[in-house]
C-alpha positions in Angstrom: 127.7 67.8 74.8 131.0 68.9 76.2 130.3 72.4 75.1 127.0 72.4 77.0 128.8 71.1 80.2 131.4 73.8 79.9 128.7 76.4 79.5 126.8 75.1 82.4 129.9 75.1 84.7 130.7 78.7 83.7 127.1 79.8 84.3 127.1 78.1 87.8 130.4 79.7 88.7 129.2 83.1 87.5 126.0 82.9 89.5 127.7 81.8 92.8 128.9 85.3 93.8 125.3 86.6 93.3 123.9 83.9 95.7 126.5 84.8 98.3 125.8 88.5 97.9 122.0 87.9 98.5 122.7 85.9 101.6 124.9 88.7 103.0 122.2 91.3 102.5 119.9 89.2 104.8 122.5 89.2 107.5 122.9 92.9 107.2 119.4 93.8 108.2 117.9 94.4 111.6 114.4 95.0 112.8 113.4 97.5 115.5 110.1 98.3 117.0 108.9 101.6 118.4 105.8 102.5 120.5 104.6 105.8 119.0 101.9 108.4 119.5 100.1 107.6 116.2 96.3 107.9 116.7 94.6 107.7 113.2 95.0 106.3 109.7 96.5 109.6 108.6 99.3 109.2 111.1 99.9 105.7 109.7 99.9 107.0 106.1 102.3 109.8 107.1 104.8 107.3 108.6 104.3 104.7 105.8 105.0 107.4 103.2 107.9 109.2 104.7 109.9 106.6 106.8 110.8 104.4 103.8 112.6 107.5 102.4 115.2 107.2 105.1 118.4 105.6 104.0 118.7 101.9 104.5 115.0 101.4 105.4 113.8 98.1 103.8 110.3 97.7 105.3 107.9 99.6 107.6 104.9 98.2 109.3 102.4 100.2 111.4 99.9 98.8 113.8 97.4 101.4 114.8 95.8 99.2 117.5 99.0 98.9 119.5 100.5 102.1 118.2 103.7 100.2 117.1 105.9 101.0 114.2 108.2 98.2 113.1 111.2 99.1 110.8 113.5 96.7 109.0 116.7 98.5 108.0 120.3 97.9 106.8 122.6 98.0 109.8 125.5 99.6 107.8 123.3 102.5 106.6 121.1 103.4 109.6 120.6 102.8 113.3 117.7 102.8 115.8 118.6 106.3 117.2 118.4 107.9 113.8 115.2 106.1 112.9 113.7 107.3 116.2 114.7 110.9 115.3 113.0 110.4 111.8 109.7 109.4 113.5 109.9 112.3 115.9 110.7 114.7 113.0 107.3 113.6 111.5 105.7 114.9 114.8 105.2 111.7 116.8 106.8 110.4 120.0 108.8 107.2 119.6 110.1 104.9 122.3 112.1 101.9 121.2 110.6 98.7 122.4 113.0 96.1 123.9 112.5 92.5 124.9 112.6 93.6 128.5 109.8 96.1 128.0 107.7 93.5 126.3 108.1 90.9 129.1 107.4 93.5 131.8 104.2 94.7 130.0 102.8 91.2 129.7 103.0 90.5 133.5 
């Protein structure tokens, strides 16, 4: 029984840094939204295929109805300006949406 307790304590202590590391990764991500010039499902497929290849990109969502592209990325590996350039490199316009723009548009 004492051997099992020792093994359990060692296993918990060994797993503790992994739990902390996973929590830090969540704090290291940021989400940015762009209003783009996408106009069809091929545009969406083009962005969904190529944008995840950019470094640090964790998730990409496209909404054709609103022409919005939402990107979740690692802050230490990329930034909104470079992501905007990547969208523009694919042939689309991209304007970063801010909270101020959203409030103004809803009025």
